[in-house]
C-alpha atoms as an extended CHARMM CRD file, in Angstrom:
* protein
*
       121  EXT
         1         1  MET       CA           -175.4500000000      101.4510000000       40.7570000000  PROA      1               0.0000000000
         2         2  SER       CA           -174.6350000000      100.4330000000       44.3000000000  PROA      2               0.0000000000
         3         3  GLN       CA           -174.5990000000      103.0860000000       46.9930000000  PROA      3               0.0000000000
         4         4  LYS       CA           -171.1950000000      101.7200000000       47.9870000000  PROA      4               0.0000000000
         5         5  CYS       CA           -169.8240000000      103.5220000000       44.9320000000  PROA      5               0.0000000000
         6         6  GLU       CA           -171.3590000000      106.8380000000       45.9230000000  PROA      6               0.0000000000
         7         7  SER       CA           -169.2700000000      109.1980000000       47.9880000000  PROA      7               0.0000000000
         8         8  THR       CA           -170.5090000000      111.7860000000       50.4150000000  PROA      8               0.0000000000
         9         9  ASN       CA           -166.9260000000      112.8180000000       51.2000000000  PROA      9               0.0000000000
        10        10  LEU       CA           -165.9330000000      114.7980000000       48.1460000000  PROA      10              0.0000000000
        11        11  GLY       CA           -162.1940000000      115.3210000000       47.9870000000  PROA      11              0.0000000000
        12        12  ALA       CA           -161.4140000000      111.7960000000       49.2140000000  PROA      12              0.0000000000
        13        13  PRO       CA           -160.9990000000      108.7030000000       47.0440000000  PROA      13              0.0000000000
        14        14  ARG       CA           -164.2750000000      106.9240000000       46.4250000000  PROA      14              0.0000000000
        15        15  VAL       CA           -164.5900000000      103.5180000000       48.0750000000  PROA      15              0.0000000000
        16        16  CYS       CA           -165.9360000000      101.2560000000       45.3550000000  PROA      16              0.0000000000
        17        17  SER       CA           -166.2090000000       97.5410000000       44.6080000000  PROA      17              0.0000000000
        18        18  ILE       CA           -165.6720000000       98.2760000000       40.9010000000  PROA      18              0.0000000000
        19        19  ALA       CA           -162.2380000000       99.7010000000       41.6870000000  PROA      19              0.0000000000
        20        20  ASP       CA           -161.4940000000       96.7290000000       43.9420000000  PROA      20              0.0000000000
        21        21  ALA       CA           -162.4530000000       94.2850000000       41.1760000000  PROA      21              0.0000000000
        22        22  LEU       CA           -160.3370000000       96.1550000000       38.6560000000  PROA      22              0.0000000000
        23        23  ASP       CA           -157.3300000000       95.7870000000       40.9600000000  PROA      23              0.0000000000
        24        24  ILE       CA           -157.5940000000       92.0400000000       40.3610000000  PROA      24              0.0000000000
        25        25  VAL       CA           -158.8980000000       91.5830000000       36.8150000000  PROA      25              0.0000000000
        26        26  GLY       CA           -158.7400000000       95.0180000000       35.2430000000  PROA      26              0.0000000000
        27        27  GLU       CA           -155.7920000000       94.7130000000       32.9320000000  PROA      27              0.0000000000
        28        28  ARG       CA           -155.3550000000       93.1770000000       29.5010000000  PROA      28              0.0000000000
        29        29  TRP       CA           -153.3690000000       90.0350000000       30.2870000000  PROA      29              0.0000000000
        30        30  SER       CA           -155.5290000000       89.0410000000       33.2500000000  PROA      30              0.0000000000
        31        31  LEU       CA           -158.6930000000       89.3070000000       31.1720000000  PROA      31              0.0000000000
        32        32  LEU       CA           -157.1290000000       87.3420000000       28.3230000000  PROA      32              0.0000000000
        33        33  VAL       CA           -156.0310000000       84.6180000000       30.7550000000  PROA      33              0.0000000000
        34        34  LEU       CA           -159.6120000000       84.3760000000       32.0090000000  PROA      34              0.0000000000
        35        35  ARG       CA           -160.8390000000       84.2060000000       28.4070000000  PROA      35              0.0000000000
        36        36  GLU       CA           -158.5150000000       81.2800000000       27.6660000000  PROA      36              0.0000000000
        37        37  LEU       CA           -159.4490000000       79.4030000000       30.8250000000  PROA      37              0.0000000000
        38        38  GLY       CA           -163.1140000000       79.9120000000       29.9290000000  PROA      38              0.0000000000
        39        39  PHE       CA           -162.3980000000       78.3690000000       26.5160000000  PROA      39              0.0000000000
        40        40  GLY       CA           -160.8510000000       75.3350000000       28.2350000000  PROA      40              0.0000000000
        41        41  VAL       CA           -157.1870000000       76.2220000000       27.6910000000  PROA      41              0.0000000000
        42        42  HSD       CA           -155.4010000000       75.3430000000       30.9480000000  PROA      42              0.0000000000
        43        43  ARG       CA           -151.6690000000       75.0020000000       30.3220000000  PROA      43              0.0000000000
        44        44  PHE       CA           -149.1580000000       77.8260000000       30.6010000000  PROA      44              0.0000000000
        45        45  LYS       CA           -147.6420000000       77.4910000000       27.1340000000  PROA      45              0.0000000000
        46        46  ASP       CA           -151.0540000000       77.3040000000       25.4500000000  PROA      46              0.0000000000
        47        47  ILE       CA           -152.2790000000       80.3490000000       27.3700000000  PROA      47              0.0000000000
        48        48  GLN       CA           -149.1010000000       82.1880000000       26.4180000000  PROA      48              0.0000000000
        49        49  VAL       CA           -149.4660000000       81.3580000000       22.7140000000  PROA      49              0.0000000000
        50        50  ASN       CA           -153.1640000000       82.2600000000       22.5870000000  PROA      50              0.0000000000
        51        51  THR       CA           -152.7810000000       85.5580000000       24.4560000000  PROA      51              0.0000000000
        52        52  GLY       CA           -149.3910000000       86.6550000000       23.1430000000  PROA      52              0.0000000000
        53        53  ALA       CA           -148.3760000000       87.5700000000       26.6870000000  PROA      53              0.0000000000
        54        54  PRO       CA           -144.6600000000       87.7340000000       27.4920000000  PROA      54              0.0000000000
        55        55  ARG       CA           -143.6240000000       84.7550000000       29.6480000000  PROA      55              0.0000000000
        56        56  GLU       CA           -142.7550000000       86.7590000000       32.7700000000  PROA      56              0.0000000000
        57        57  THR       CA           -145.8590000000       88.9250000000       32.4940000000  PROA      57              0.0000000000
        58        58  LEU       CA           -148.0450000000       85.8470000000       32.1980000000  PROA      58              0.0000000000
        59        59  ALA       CA           -146.3910000000       84.2200000000       35.2150000000  PROA      59              0.0000000000
        60        60  VAL       CA           -147.0330000000       87.3420000000       37.3050000000  PROA      60              0.0000000000
        61        61  ARG       CA           -150.6750000000       87.5920000000       36.1900000000  PROA      61              0.0000000000
        62        62  LEU       CA           -151.3400000000       83.9190000000       36.9010000000  PROA      62              0.0000000000
        63        63  ARG       CA           -149.8130000000       84.2940000000       40.3610000000  PROA      63              0.0000000000
        64        64  LYS       CA           -151.9230000000       87.3840000000       41.0760000000  PROA      64              0.0000000000
        65        65  LEU       CA           -155.1390000000       85.6950000000       39.9270000000  PROA      65              0.0000000000
        66        66  GLU       CA           -154.2950000000       82.6380000000       42.0170000000  PROA      66              0.0000000000
        67        67  GLU       CA           -153.5950000000       84.7270000000       45.1260000000  PROA      67              0.0000000000
        68        68  ALA       CA           -156.9190000000       86.5190000000       44.6210000000  PROA      68              0.0000000000
        69        69  GLY       CA           -158.7800000000       83.1830000000       44.4490000000  PROA      69              0.0000000000
        70        70  VAL       CA           -159.9150000000       83.6560000000       40.8500000000  PROA      70              0.0000000000
        71        71  ILE       CA           -157.9480000000       80.6920000000       39.5000000000  PROA      71              0.0000000000
        72        72  GLU       CA           -156.4130000000       77.5840000000       40.9880000000  PROA      72              0.0000000000
        73        73  ARG       CA           -153.2270000000       75.7910000000       40.0110000000  PROA      73              0.0000000000
        74        74  ARG       CA           -153.3920000000       71.9900000000       39.7230000000  PROA      74              0.0000000000
        75        75  ARG       CA           -150.5340000000       69.5640000000       39.1660000000  PROA      75              0.0000000000
        76        76  TYR       CA           -151.0810000000       67.3710000000       36.1160000000  PROA      76              0.0000000000
        77        77  CYS       CA           -147.5960000000       65.8520000000       35.8740000000  PROA      77              0.0000000000
        78        78  GLU       CA           -145.1630000000       64.9900000000       38.6620000000  PROA      78              0.0000000000
        79        79  TYR       CA           -142.0400000000       64.3110000000       36.5700000000  PROA      79              0.0000000000
        80        80  PRO       CA           -141.2370000000       66.8590000000       35.3910000000  PROA      80              0.0000000000
        81        81  PRO       CA           -143.5570000000       68.9100000000       37.6070000000  PROA      81              0.0000000000
        82        82  ARG       CA           -146.1970000000       70.6040000000       35.4590000000  PROA      82              0.0000000000
        83        83  ASP       CA           -149.2370000000       72.5730000000       36.5210000000  PROA      83              0.0000000000
        84        84  GLU       CA           -152.3960000000       73.6950000000       34.8050000000  PROA      84              0.0000000000
        85        85  TYR       CA           -154.7830000000       76.4650000000       35.7250000000  PROA      85              0.0000000000
        86        86  VAL       CA           -158.5300000000       76.2870000000       36.2580000000  PROA      86              0.0000000000
        87        87  LEU       CA           -161.1910000000       78.7970000000       37.1780000000  PROA      87              0.0000000000
        88        88  THR       CA           -162.4750000000       78.7980000000       40.7360000000  PROA      88              0.0000000000
        89        89  GLU       CA           -166.0880000000       79.6440000000       41.5390000000  PROA      89              0.0000000000
        90        90  ALA       CA           -165.0530000000       83.3140000000       41.6410000000  PROA      90              0.0000000000
        91        91  GLY       CA           -163.4100000000       82.9710000000       38.2280000000  PROA      91              0.0000000000
        92        92  GLN       CA           -166.4290000000       81.2140000000       36.7370000000  PROA      92              0.0000000000
        93        93  ALA       CA           -168.6350000000       84.0270000000       38.0370000000  PROA      93              0.0000000000
        94        94  LEU       CA           -166.7530000000       86.4050000000       35.7160000000  PROA      94              0.0000000000
        95        95  ALA       CA           -168.1020000000       84.6540000000       32.5930000000  PROA      95              0.0000000000
        96        96  PRO       CA           -171.0390000000       87.0810000000       32.1190000000  PROA      96              0.0000000000
        97        97  VAL       CA           -168.6540000000       90.0270000000       32.5070000000  PROA      97              0.0000000000
        98        98  LEU       CA           -166.3330000000       88.6680000000       29.8110000000  PROA      98              0.0000000000
        99        99  LEU       CA           -169.2860000000       87.8950000000       27.5490000000  PROA      99              0.0000000000
       100       100  ALA       CA           -170.6000000000       91.4500000000       27.9310000000  PROA      100             0.0000000000
       101       101  LEU       CA           -167.1350000000       92.8650000000       27.2270000000  PROA      101             0.0000000000
       102       102  ARG       CA           -166.8310000000       90.6670000000       24.1320000000  PROA      102             0.0000000000
       103       103  GLN       CA           -170.2480000000       91.7250000000       22.8570000000  PROA      103             0.0000000000
       104       104  TRP       CA           -169.4340000000       95.3850000000       23.4660000000  PROA      104             0.0000000000
       105       105  GLY       CA           -166.1380000000       94.9710000000       21.6020000000  PROA      105             0.0000000000
       106       106  GLU       CA           -167.8420000000       93.2550000000       18.6770000000  PROA      106             0.0000000000
       107       107  ARG       CA           -170.4310000000       96.0050000000       18.4570000000  PROA      107             0.0000000000
       108       108  TYR       CA           -168.3330000000       99.1050000000       19.0040000000  PROA      108             0.0000000000
       109       109  VAL       CA           -164.6290000000       98.3210000000       18.5880000000  PROA      109             0.0000000000
       110       110  THR       CA           -163.9380000000       95.5220000000       16.1220000000  PROA      110             0.0000000000
       111       111  PRO       CA           -165.5410000000       96.6530000000       12.8450000000  PROA      111             0.0000000000
       112       112  ALA       CA           -164.6660000000       93.4350000000       10.9840000000  PROA      112             0.0000000000
       113       113  LEU       CA           -166.9430000000       91.4860000000       13.3250000000  PROA      113             0.0000000000
       114       114  ARG       CA           -169.9360000000       93.7850000000       12.8450000000  PROA      114             0.0000000000
       115       115  GLN       CA           -172.7300000000       92.7020000000       10.5450000000  PROA      115             0.0000000000
       116       116  PRO       CA           -173.1160000000       94.8690000000        7.4070000000  PROA      116             0.0000000000
       117       117  ALA       CA           -176.6120000000       96.0040000000        8.5100000000  PROA      117             0.0000000000
       118       118  GLU       CA           -175.2200000000       97.0840000000       11.9000000000  PROA      118             0.0000000000
       119       119  ALA       CA           -172.3230000000       98.9560000000       10.3050000000  PROA      119             0.0000000000
       120       120  ASP       CA           -174.7670000000      101.0470000000        8.2210000000  PROA      120             0.0000000000
       121       121  ALA       CA           -177.0860000000      101.8360000000       11.1260000000  PROA      121             0.0000000000
């Protein structure tokens, strides 16, 4: 683990890049948005349907991810104005993190996805 996450000042909050990253992507709807964009789903309504996120919550999360430079909004229709969302380089760099989280979930959290041999082990 990085020394940046180690604190020599006990009693003060730890300065840590993990905490900083979690401020941007560390909540359910943000991670599910990133999952959908990684699967090639780019339009608001489709993201909403696939994640189950409430409309206002999704709008806030998309705005936050855009402001953080993780996603980018692109206009695909002028009349009426419609935008889609795509991953930036920073967003694409999260793919291994999401894959690891998915694999962890399949192994330890979602029993229906576990192989019978794994479930008995």
